[in-house]
Every structure is written in C-alpha cells, then in structure tokens.
C-alpha atoms as a printed R data frame, in Angstrom:
    type eleno elety resid chain resno       x       y       z
1   ATOM     1    CA   MET     A     1 -49.228 259.538  96.887
2   ATOM     2    CA   THR     A     2 -50.372 263.124  96.420
3   ATOM     3    CA   ASN     A     3 -49.094 265.419  93.702
4   ATOM     4    CA   ARG     A     4 -47.239 267.395  96.391
5   ATOM     5    CA   GLU     A     5 -45.500 264.260  97.690
6   ATOM     6    CA   ALA     A     6 -44.593 263.172  94.152
7   ATOM     7    CA   GLY     A     7 -43.177 266.602  93.349
8   ATOM     8    CA   ILE     A     8 -41.130 266.779  96.537
9   ATOM     9    CA   ASN     A     9 -39.796 263.262  95.885
10  ATOM    10    CA   VAL     A    10 -38.612 264.338  92.425
11  ATOM    11    CA   VAL     A    11 -36.899 267.423  93.882
12  ATOM    12    CA   ARG     A    12 -35.269 265.287  96.585
13  ATOM    13    CA   GLU     A    13 -33.980 262.742  94.056
14  ATOM    14    CA   MET     A    14 -32.632 265.396  91.688
15  ATOM    15    CA   MET     A    15 -31.457 268.144  94.035
16  ATOM    16    CA   GLY     A    16 -31.171 266.618  97.496
17  ATOM    17    CA   ASP     A    17 -32.884 266.785 100.859
18  ATOM    18    CA   GLN     A    18 -32.097 270.443 101.548
19  ATOM    19    CA   ALA     A    19 -33.630 271.670  98.273
20  ATOM    20    CA   ALA     A    20 -36.701 269.477  98.811
21  ATOM    21    CA   ALA     A    21 -37.184 270.718 102.378
22  ATOM    22    CA   SER     A    22 -36.712 274.342 101.353
23  ATOM    23    CA   LEU     A    23 -39.121 274.173  98.417
24  ATOM    24    CA   SER     A    24 -41.670 272.222 100.458
25  ATOM    25    CA   ALA     A    25 -41.512 274.734 103.308
26  ATOM    26    CA   SER     A    26 -41.892 277.608 100.874
27  ATOM    27    CA   ALA     A    27 -44.857 275.990  99.104
28  ATOM    28    CA   ASP     A    28 -46.543 275.198 102.419
29  ATOM    29    CA   SER     A    29 -45.973 278.657 103.873
30  ATOM    30    CA   ASP     A    30 -48.207 281.682 103.742
31  ATOM    31    CA   THR     A    31 -45.404 283.983 102.614
32  ATOM    32    CA   PHE     A    32 -44.596 285.961  99.495
33  ATOM    33    CA   GLY     A    33 -43.882 283.528  96.642
34  ATOM    34    CA   ALA     A    34 -45.575 280.537  98.281
35  ATOM    35    CA   THR     A    35 -48.016 280.155  95.403
36  ATOM    36    CA   ILE     A    36 -45.148 280.107  92.905
37  ATOM    37    CA   ALA     A    37 -43.350 277.418  94.927
38  ATOM    38    CA   ASP     A    38 -46.650 275.525  95.074
39  ATOM    39    CA   TYR     A    39 -46.906 275.561  91.267
40  ATOM    40    CA   ALA     A    40 -43.271 274.499  90.943
41  ATOM    41    CA   VAL     A    41 -43.779 271.467  93.161
42  ATOM    42    CA   ASP     A    42 -47.198 270.386  91.922
43  ATOM    43    CA   GLN     A    43 -46.943 271.219  88.255
44  ATOM    44    CA   VAL     A    44 -43.304 271.372  87.223
45  ATOM    45    CA   PHE     A    45 -41.869 268.560  89.317
46  ATOM    46    CA   ALA     A    46 -44.929 266.356  89.908
47  ATOM    47    CA   ASP     A    47 -46.705 266.748  86.569
48  ATOM    48    CA   ILE     A    48 -43.976 267.527  84.023
49  ATOM    49    CA   TRP     A    49 -40.836 265.801  85.359
50  ATOM    50    CA   THR     A    50 -42.769 262.531  85.886
51  ATOM    51    CA   ARG     A    51 -44.428 262.408  82.473
52  ATOM    52    CA   PRO     A    52 -43.707 259.414  80.259
53  ATOM    53    CA   GLY     A    53 -41.936 260.051  76.972
54  ATOM    54    CA   LEU     A    54 -38.590 261.421  78.184
55  ATOM    55    CA   ASP     A    55 -36.393 260.097  80.942
56  ATOM    56    CA   ARG     A    56 -34.882 262.436  83.508
57  ATOM    57    CA   ARG     A    57 -31.515 262.552  81.734
58  ATOM    58    CA   SER     A    58 -33.240 263.803  78.583
59  ATOM    59    CA   ARG     A    59 -35.333 266.308  80.515
60  ATOM    60    CA   SER     A    60 -32.135 267.569  82.156
61  ATOM    61    CA   LEU     A    61 -30.504 268.047  78.737
62  ATOM    62    CA   VAL     A    62 -33.507 270.078  77.586
63  ATOM    63    CA   SER     A    63 -33.590 272.158  80.781
64  ATOM    64    CA   ILE     A    64 -29.860 272.871  80.652
65  ATOM    65    CA   SER     A    65 -30.155 273.944  77.025
66  ATOM    66    CA   VAL     A    66 -33.041 276.285  77.758
67  ATOM    67    CA   MET     A    67 -31.178 277.912  80.648
68  ATOM    68    CA   ILE     A    68 -28.152 278.491  78.406
69  ATOM    69    CA   ALA     A    69 -30.321 280.124  75.742
70  ATOM    70    CA   MET     A    70 -32.128 282.274  78.285
71  ATOM    71    CA   LEU     A    71 -28.846 283.448  79.892
72  ATOM    72    CA   GLN     A    72 -29.924 282.150  83.304
73  ATOM    73    CA   PRO     A    73 -26.683 281.110  85.065
74  ATOM    74    CA   HIS     A    74 -28.329 280.497  88.449
75  ATOM    75    CA   GLU     A    75 -30.982 278.200  86.962
76  ATOM    76    CA   PHE     A    76 -28.369 276.639  84.655
77  ATOM    77    CA   ALA     A    77 -26.319 275.717  87.741
78  ATOM    78    CA   ILE     A    78 -29.355 274.213  89.480
79  ATOM    79    CA   HIS     A    79 -30.254 272.144  86.413
80  ATOM    80    CA   MET     A    80 -26.650 271.144  85.779
81  ATOM    81    CA   GLY     A    81 -26.458 269.774  89.328
82  ATOM    82    CA   ALA     A    82 -29.768 267.980  88.836
83  ATOM    83    CA   GLY     A    83 -28.496 266.666  85.503
84  ATOM    84    CA   LEU     A    84 -25.407 265.234  87.159
85  ATOM    85    CA   ASN     A    85 -27.704 263.567  89.706
86  ATOM    86    CA   ASN     A    86 -29.818 262.302  86.802
87  ATOM    87    CA   GLY     A    87 -26.784 260.561  85.287
88  ATOM    88    CA   LEU     A    88 -25.353 263.145  82.897
89  ATOM    89    CA   THR     A    89 -21.588 263.278  82.582
90  ATOM    90    CA   LEU     A    90 -19.417 266.375  82.362
91  ATOM    91    CA   LYS     A    91 -18.603 265.397  78.787
92  ATOM    92    CA   GLU     A    92 -22.304 265.311  77.870
93  ATOM    93    CA   ILE     A    93 -22.904 268.699  79.470
94  ATOM    94    CA   GLU     A    94 -19.901 270.095  77.612
95  ATOM    95    CA   GLU     A    95 -21.384 268.738  74.369
96  ATOM    96    CA   VAL     A    96 -24.622 270.603  75.128
97  ATOM    97    CA   LEU     A    97 -22.591 273.799  75.462
98  ATOM    98    CA   ILE     A    98 -20.820 273.084  72.174
99  ATOM    99    CA   GLN     A    99 -24.103 272.265  70.420
100 ATOM   100    CA   ALA     A   100 -25.667 275.495  71.700
101 ATOM   101    CA   LEU     A   101 -22.685 277.680  70.771
102 ATOM   102    CA   PRO     A   102 -23.593 278.512  67.155
103 ATOM   103    CA   TYR     A   103 -27.188 279.231  68.137
104 ATOM   104    CA   VAL     A   104 -26.748 281.346  71.266
105 ATOM   105    CA   GLY     A   105 -23.234 282.766  70.827
106 ATOM   106    CA   TYR     A   106 -20.131 283.049  72.946
107 ATOM   107    CA   PRO     A   107 -21.535 285.398  75.625
108 ATOM   108    CA   ALA     A   108 -24.247 282.880  76.579
109 ATOM   109    CA   ILE     A   109 -21.751 280.015  76.602
110 ATOM   110    CA   ALA     A   110 -19.234 282.020  78.650
111 ATOM   111    CA   THR     A   111 -21.969 282.735  81.194
112 ATOM   112    CA   ALA     A   112 -22.873 279.039  81.386
113 ATOM   113    CA   LEU     A   113 -19.203 278.001  81.619
114 ATOM   114    CA   ALA     A   114 -18.661 280.224  84.629
115 ATOM   115    CA   ALA     A   115 -21.718 278.727  86.327
116 ATOM   116    CA   ALA     A   116 -20.596 275.220  85.333
117 ATOM   117    CA   ALA     A   117 -17.188 275.758  86.934
118 ATOM   118    CA   GLU     A   118 -18.903 276.487  90.253
119 ATOM   119    CA   VAL     A   119 -21.121 273.398  89.994
120 ATOM   120    CA   ILE     A   120 -18.117 271.250  89.139
121 ATOM   121    CA   LYS     A   121 -16.283 272.568  92.181
122 ATOM   122    CA   GLU     A   122 -19.317 272.137  94.467
123 ATOM   123    CA   HIS     A   123 -19.752 268.527  93.301
124 ATOM   124    CA   GLY     A   124 -16.062 267.790  93.808
125 ATOM   125    CA   LEU     A   125 -15.580 266.984  90.133
126 ATOM   126    CA   ASP     A   126 -12.684 269.366  89.550
127 ATOM   127    CA   GLY     A   127 -10.398 266.321  89.774
128 ATOM   128    CA   ASP     A   128 -12.313 264.540  86.994
129 ATOM   129    CA   GLU     A   129  -9.967 263.566  84.150
130 ATOM   130    CA   ASN     A   130 -12.341 265.187  81.639
131 ATOM   131    CA   TYR     A   131 -12.265 268.532  83.452
132 ATOM   132    CA   THR     A   132  -9.247 270.784  83.159
133 ATOM   133    CA   GLY     A   133 -10.843 273.929  84.515
134 ATOM   134    CA   HIS     A   134 -12.648 276.903  83.050
135 ATOM   135    CA   ARG     A   135 -10.272 279.684  82.171
136 ATOM   136    CA   GLY     A   136 -12.691 281.876  80.241
137 ATOM   137    CA   LEU     A   137 -13.048 282.203  76.488
138 ATOM   138    CA   LEU     A   138 -10.505 284.960  75.976
C-alpha cells in the first residue's frame, strides 16, 4: 500500500467516504492548494496518524485540545467528528473542554462549545442522555 492509499484510508475511517474522496481529489488535482492537500494526506494522515505510540482515540484528544487552544472552531468540529468516529464519547470531549478551560479561558471554550453543538446535531447525538444542549456560557 502506498503512503497516499494509507492516508486516504485513515481519512475514510475517521471522517467518511465523502471527506476521503474530496481530499484525494484535491491532492490529485493540479489546482490551487493541491500541494497542501498532498502533504495532508501523505504526511499528516499516512505518516503521523498511523505512527505507533498513541492510538487514534488519544490522537483525537490531542487534536481536539490543540484546536480549542488555537481558537479554530472549523477544525475543532472536524476533529471532534473524527474523535467520535475514533471512539470518543461526548462525556470525554466535554472533559477535554473542562480540562482546557483554565488554560485557554472562557472565550475559547465558548467557541468550541458552539462548534460542538453543531457536530452533536450533525451526528444525531442531541438525544444522547449526556447531552442537554449548548445554551452559551452567559
């Protein structure tokens, strides 16, 4: 299996067929950003996400935490969805938000909570007994 195939398989397993097809098409194209997509597939997903030492759940926890700290709600949502596919629970993701709170502050957590509410809705988890809905921090 090539690095490209390994990377696309990781994307497919974590984010689904549509994300894998889209990223693969972008990486294989000759358009603006193709080289960046190429690096994402071959280096991030093939080389880093398949390394021994941390399982995918743990890598998802790290990625989610980084996106919270960097105030990246779009990327947080992507990695939260991948984390759910990697076996994380809503309770575990909420604990990441709580753990990050004293380090990144309420604005960063509020931003992540809003993104999380959308992911929860998209994944049909708004009926989960552990989820009562995001109503904002104020």
